[in-house]
C-alpha positions in Angstrom: 71.4 -122.0 210.2 73.3 -125.0 211.6 73.0 -126.5 215.0 76.0 -126.8 217.3 76.9 -128.5 220.6 79.6 -127.3 222.9 81.0 -128.3 226.3 82.7 -125.6 228.4 84.5 -126.3 231.6 85.0 -123.4 234.1 87.3 -123.9 237.1 89.3 -121.8 239.6 92.6 -120.3 238.6 95.6 -122.1 240.2 96.4 -119.0 242.1 93.0 -118.8 243.8 92.2 -120.8 246.9 89.5 -123.4 246.0 87.4 -123.6 249.2 84.9 -126.1 247.7 87.8 -128.4 246.7 89.3 -128.2 250.2 86.0 -129.0 251.8 85.4 -131.9 249.4 88.9 -133.2 250.1 88.5 -133.1 253.9 85.1 -134.8 253.7 86.3 -137.7 251.5 89.5 -138.2 253.6 87.4 -138.3 256.8 84.9 -140.7 255.2 87.3 -143.3 253.8 90.9 -144.3 254.1 92.3 -142.3 251.2 95.5 -140.2 251.2 96.8 -137.4 249.1 93.5 -136.8 247.2 93.8 -134.2 244.5 90.7 -132.5 243.2 89.3 -129.6 241.3 85.8 -128.2 241.6 84.2 -126.3 238.8 81.2 -126.1 236.5 80.5 -127.8 233.2 78.2 -126.3 230.7 76.6 -128.2 227.9 75.3 -125.8 225.2 73.2 -126.4 222.1 72.5 -123.4 219.8 72.3 -122.3 216.2 74.9 -120.4 214.2 75.7 -119.8 210.5 79.1 -121.4 210.6 81.6 -123.1 212.9 83.6 -119.9 213.2 80.6 -118.0 214.3 79.7 -120.8 216.8 83.2 -120.7 218.2 83.1 -116.9 218.6 79.7 -117.2 220.3 80.9 -119.9 222.8 84.0 -117.9 223.6 82.0 -114.7 224.2 79.5 -116.7 226.4 82.3 -118.3 228.4 84.2 -115.1 228.9 81.4 -112.7 229.6 78.7 -114.9 231.3 79.9 -118.3 232.4 83.2 -117.4 234.1 84.6 -114.7 236.2 88.0 -113.9 234.6 89.4 -112.5 237.9 89.3 -115.9 239.6 88.3 -118.5 237.0 89.5 -120.0 233.7 87.5 -121.7 231.1 88.2 -124.3 228.4 86.1 -125.2 225.5 86.3 -129.0 225.4 84.0 -129.6 222.5 82.4 -127.8 219.6 80.7 -129.8 216.9 77.9 -129.4 214.4 75.0 -131.7 215.3 72.9 -131.4 212.2 
């Protein structure tokens, strides 16, 4: 078995109202003189696990992201990294 590291970013779909982002934006703009702040709020997952190959690792990360880490009705996910660490 080989050990892999992956980073997965989950965020709201563009068509879904991001209430956390709106709250953050209002808080920042009331706290300091900043205008037209753009933000996205989401989750970042750092995963370490074992798999037999890079293909098997990628399939595992995709399945985790799709079935467990994100809600496909309102969120999207992106695998930002997948690398063998030993």
